VMD Tcl script that draws the C-alpha trace (Angstrom):
set ca {
  {-86.90 200.10 250.84}
  {-85.14 203.40 250.40}
  {-81.93 202.18 251.95}
  {-81.57 199.43 249.28}
  {-81.57 201.81 246.39}
  {-78.91 204.29 247.74}
  {-76.03 202.71 245.91}
  {-77.73 203.60 242.69}
  {-78.50 207.22 243.52}
  {-76.48 210.29 242.71}
  {-76.77 213.86 244.09}
  {-78.59 215.99 241.50}
  {-76.34 219.02 242.50}
  {-72.96 217.44 242.14}
  {-73.26 213.86 241.05}
  {-71.77 212.41 244.21}
  {-73.00 209.20 245.83}
  {-75.08 209.19 249.06}
  {-74.78 207.99 252.72}
  {-77.94 207.36 254.62}
  {-78.49 209.17 257.97}
  {-81.30 208.83 260.42}
  {-83.68 210.67 258.34}
  {-81.83 212.10 255.29}
  {-79.47 211.36 252.45}
  {-76.18 213.24 252.41}
  {-73.63 213.23 249.53}
  {-69.94 213.54 249.83}
  {-70.01 217.31 249.19}
  {-72.56 217.90 251.98}
  {-75.82 218.24 250.10}
  {-78.55 216.86 252.15}
  {-82.08 215.64 251.25}
  {-84.70 214.87 253.95}
  {-86.52 211.63 253.74}
  {-90.21 211.97 254.00}
  {-92.00 210.16 256.89}
  {-93.66 207.91 254.25}
  {-90.28 206.66 253.18}
  {-89.48 208.41 249.92}
  {-86.99 211.13 249.07}
  {-87.36 214.03 246.80}
  {-84.24 214.64 244.64}
  {-85.53 217.42 242.37}
  {-83.15 219.76 244.12}
  {-85.67 222.60 244.10}
  {-85.53 222.69 240.16}
  {-88.49 223.88 238.37}
  {-90.92 221.42 236.90}
  {-93.62 221.71 234.23}
  {-96.11 220.20 236.73}
  {-96.10 218.56 240.10}
  {-97.26 215.21 238.76}
  {-100.67 213.53 239.33}
  {-102.96 214.74 241.98}
  {-103.97 213.05 245.15}
  {-107.43 212.31 243.51}
  {-105.76 210.81 240.39}
  {-103.44 208.67 242.33}
  {-106.24 207.34 244.66}
  {-108.36 206.58 241.52}
  {-105.37 204.64 239.94}
  {-104.74 202.52 243.08}
  {-108.48 201.74 243.36}
  {-108.82 200.77 239.65}
  {-105.66 198.68 239.64}
  {-106.65 196.98 242.93}
  {-109.69 195.48 241.05}
  {-107.27 193.35 238.94}
  {-108.63 194.62 235.60}
  {-105.14 195.34 234.40}
  {-103.53 192.19 235.91}
  {-102.89 190.69 232.49}
  {-100.99 193.79 231.43}
  {-98.85 193.67 234.50}
  {-98.07 189.90 233.89}
  {-97.19 190.78 230.33}
  {-94.85 193.44 231.30}
  {-93.25 191.23 234.00}
  {-92.89 188.23 231.57}
  {-91.24 190.56 229.00}
  {-88.75 191.82 231.62}
  {-87.98 188.30 232.72}
  {-87.29 187.25 229.18}
  {-84.97 190.07 228.27}
  {-83.06 190.53 231.50}
  {-79.52 189.48 231.28}
  {-77.86 187.74 234.18}
  {-76.60 190.24 236.82}
  {-72.85 190.28 237.24}
  {-73.16 193.08 239.71}
  {-75.87 194.57 241.89}
  {-78.40 196.13 239.57}
  {-81.86 197.75 239.57}
  {-85.03 198.00 237.76}
  {-86.12 201.62 237.15}
  {-89.66 202.57 236.50}
  {-89.85 206.11 235.16}
  {-93.18 207.57 235.91}
  {-93.92 204.71 238.31}
  {-97.11 206.01 239.68}
  {-98.27 203.75 242.55}
  {-95.57 201.08 241.69}
  {-98.05 198.50 240.42}
  {-96.20 197.43 237.36}
  {-92.72 197.60 238.91}
  {-93.88 195.40 241.79}
  {-94.93 192.77 239.20}
  {-91.51 192.87 237.55}
  {-89.60 192.58 240.90}
  {-91.60 189.41 241.54}
  {-90.12 187.93 238.52}
  {-86.60 189.44 239.03}
  {-85.92 188.61 242.69}
  {-82.24 189.56 242.61}
  {-82.93 193.20 241.55}
  {-83.92 196.32 243.46}
  {-86.69 198.43 242.27}
  {-86.35 202.38 241.75}
  {-89.79 204.15 241.44}
  {-89.26 207.55 239.86}
  {-92.19 210.11 239.85}
  {-92.96 213.72 240.24}
  {-96.15 213.25 242.24}
  {-95.58 213.00 246.00}
  {-98.92 211.30 246.25}
  {-97.77 208.64 243.93}
  {-94.35 208.27 245.70}
  {-96.15 207.57 249.15}
  {-97.97 204.60 247.57}
  {-95.11 203.39 245.58}
  {-93.07 202.88 248.76}
  {-95.63 200.36 249.95}
  {-96.04 198.48 246.66}
  {-93.16 196.00 247.15}
  {-90.49 195.43 249.97}
  {-87.63 196.05 247.30}
  {-88.81 199.40 245.95}
  {-87.31 202.65 246.94}
  {-89.26 205.72 245.75}
  {-87.49 208.82 244.36}
  {-89.06 212.13 243.49}
  {-87.49 213.65 240.30}
  {-88.40 215.23 237.03}
  {-88.19 212.44 234.33}
  {-87.55 215.21 231.70}
  {-84.31 216.24 233.44}
  {-81.20 214.64 234.47}
  {-82.04 211.56 236.49}
  {-80.46 211.41 240.03}
  {-79.00 207.95 239.13}
  {-75.66 206.40 238.47}
  {-74.43 205.67 234.83}
  {-75.22 202.05 233.79}
  {-76.98 201.15 237.12}
  {-80.13 199.54 235.65}
  {-80.84 196.12 233.99}
  {-84.33 197.10 233.05}
  {-86.07 200.45 232.57}
  {-89.82 200.59 232.40}
  {-91.81 203.41 230.80}
  {-95.55 202.53 231.05}
  {-97.78 205.32 229.70}
  {-95.04 207.90 230.81}
  {-92.81 210.53 229.38}
  {-89.65 209.26 227.65}
  {-86.22 210.79 228.04}
  {-84.04 208.90 225.57}
  {-80.65 210.21 226.44}
  {-81.02 209.82 230.12}
  {-82.66 206.44 229.78}
  {-79.64 205.24 227.72}
  {-77.16 206.80 230.27}
  {-78.58 204.89 233.30}
  {-79.00 201.47 231.53}
  {-76.34 199.02 231.63}
  {-74.85 198.39 228.11}
  {-76.66 195.00 228.22}
  {-79.78 196.48 229.73}
  {-83.23 196.87 228.09}
  {-85.89 199.62 227.86}
  {-89.49 198.43 228.03}
  {-91.98 200.92 226.75}
  {-95.74 200.40 226.96}
  {-97.96 202.75 224.72}
  {-101.65 202.59 223.93}
  {-102.84 201.90 220.45}
  {-105.51 203.75 218.66}
  {-107.99 201.07 219.87}
  {-107.33 201.83 223.57}
  {-110.50 202.83 225.34}
  {-112.13 203.51 221.93}
  {-115.68 202.96 223.23}
  {-115.25 205.78 225.67}
  {-113.48 208.50 223.72}
  {-116.53 210.01 221.98}
  {-119.27 209.53 224.50}
  {-117.11 210.72 227.55}
  {-115.01 213.21 225.57}
  {-111.64 211.59 226.52}
  {-108.28 212.42 225.14}
  {-107.72 210.22 222.05}
  {-104.51 208.57 221.11}
  {-102.26 210.39 218.56}
  {-102.43 208.18 215.40}
  {-98.90 209.01 214.88}
  {-97.74 207.91 218.33}
  {-95.68 204.96 217.16}
  {-93.75 207.12 214.75}
  {-93.09 209.72 217.39}
  {-91.98 207.00 219.71}
  {-89.37 205.75 217.32}
  {-88.23 209.35 216.51}
  {-87.80 210.04 220.25}
  {-85.70 206.97 220.89}
  {-83.81 206.23 217.63}
  {-80.85 208.41 218.48}
  {-80.11 206.23 221.55}
  {-81.84 202.96 221.11}
  {-82.43 200.14 218.71}
  {-85.86 198.48 218.70}
  {-85.42 194.71 219.49}
  {-89.07 193.66 219.19}
  {-92.79 194.41 220.18}
  {-95.99 192.67 221.12}
  {-99.59 193.77 221.40}
  {-101.77 193.02 224.19}
  {-105.63 193.43 223.80}
  {-108.48 192.55 226.13}
  {-112.06 193.62 226.90}
  {-113.14 194.73 230.22}
  {-116.73 194.97 231.36}
  {-117.11 197.93 233.60}
  {-119.84 199.35 235.62}
  {-120.59 203.04 236.25}
  {-118.40 203.28 239.32}
  {-115.42 201.59 237.54}
  {-115.82 203.74 234.51}
  {-115.67 206.86 236.76}
  {-112.54 205.56 238.46}
  {-110.93 204.65 235.16}
  {-111.44 208.16 233.75}
  {-110.32 209.88 237.04}
  {-107.02 208.11 236.98}
  {-105.92 209.31 233.56}
  {-104.96 212.51 231.79}
  {-108.58 213.34 230.85}
  {-109.38 213.90 234.54}
  {-107.38 217.07 234.17}
  {-110.14 218.65 231.94}
  {-113.37 216.93 232.96}
  {-115.14 217.96 236.14}
  {-116.67 215.21 238.22}
  {-120.17 216.48 237.71}
  {-119.91 216.57 233.94}
  {-118.11 213.17 233.96}
  {-120.94 211.62 236.00}
  {-123.50 213.09 233.71}
  {-121.88 211.62 230.69}
  {-121.24 208.23 232.31}
  {-124.96 207.90 233.39}
  {-125.99 207.98 229.67}
  {-124.20 204.85 229.05}
  {-125.43 201.31 229.72}
  {-125.16 199.80 233.18}
  {-122.27 197.57 232.02}
  {-119.92 198.80 229.13}
  {-117.42 196.74 227.18}
  {-114.25 198.66 227.00}
  {-111.10 197.78 224.90}
  {-107.65 197.76 226.50}
  {-105.10 197.84 223.70}
  {-101.33 198.45 224.15}
  {-97.99 197.80 222.52}
  {-95.14 196.47 224.62}
  {-91.72 197.46 222.91}
  {-88.31 196.46 223.83}
  {-85.23 198.45 223.00}
  {-81.50 198.03 223.61}
  {-79.10 201.04 223.98}
  {-76.83 201.82 221.06}
}
mol new
graphics top color blue
foreach p $ca { graphics top sphere $p radius 0.5 }
foreach p [lrange $ca 0 end-1] q [lrange $ca 1 end] { graphics top cylinder $p $q radius 0.2 }
display resetview
């Protein structure tokens, strides 16, 4: 719930902490942010953003696909990794999910780390509405992950980044000195059977090198593992899978449906990701 994450939040205008009113957050210097009726609060402070995050259709597709359980193994692997690397909490601490979407992966981690509070960060109000319902210990916060995060220094035991943008300096600032950053990225084999026939965005072959370059100034890599599985998807599931990802922004439904209809009734699709763990320098 939002009230549980308030100790970890900071005003994006002045950096002060917040007190919770009947329907708003108010910092010590009087800056006030209304709480949406769905239970999240937007702390972007009116700052410009490159985009408003995922659309309502993309978020609905993501919740539908994740609800099938096709990516349950990935959620379990992320949660197990968080459990293994989390240090014992000597003070109240949180798990941050940057670009949390519907809160699916964060909820899995909180099931493993029952003494922690979850903070779901996302730019999309449609995602935030769903993240508030993903777990009783999640508070959902609207913010720009590329900017300064509206969070206290050293407040997090774990920071998740699952298929999301990475802000190395800010991630290092909000992590406890013993905290860990868990980054999940697709490999070149991810969804490889669909890239050409459906015209999907392919994975940059230099993605791993770019990841290290982005994080090396603030983090040391402690280890990584690869998860790979095959999903057998029907036409409807394929449509939903594409609609929830970045390719949905340039593929119209009519064209996507036409391309999917050319495939077999059931298609074997590879899920292939790397789960990397980093410690702050």
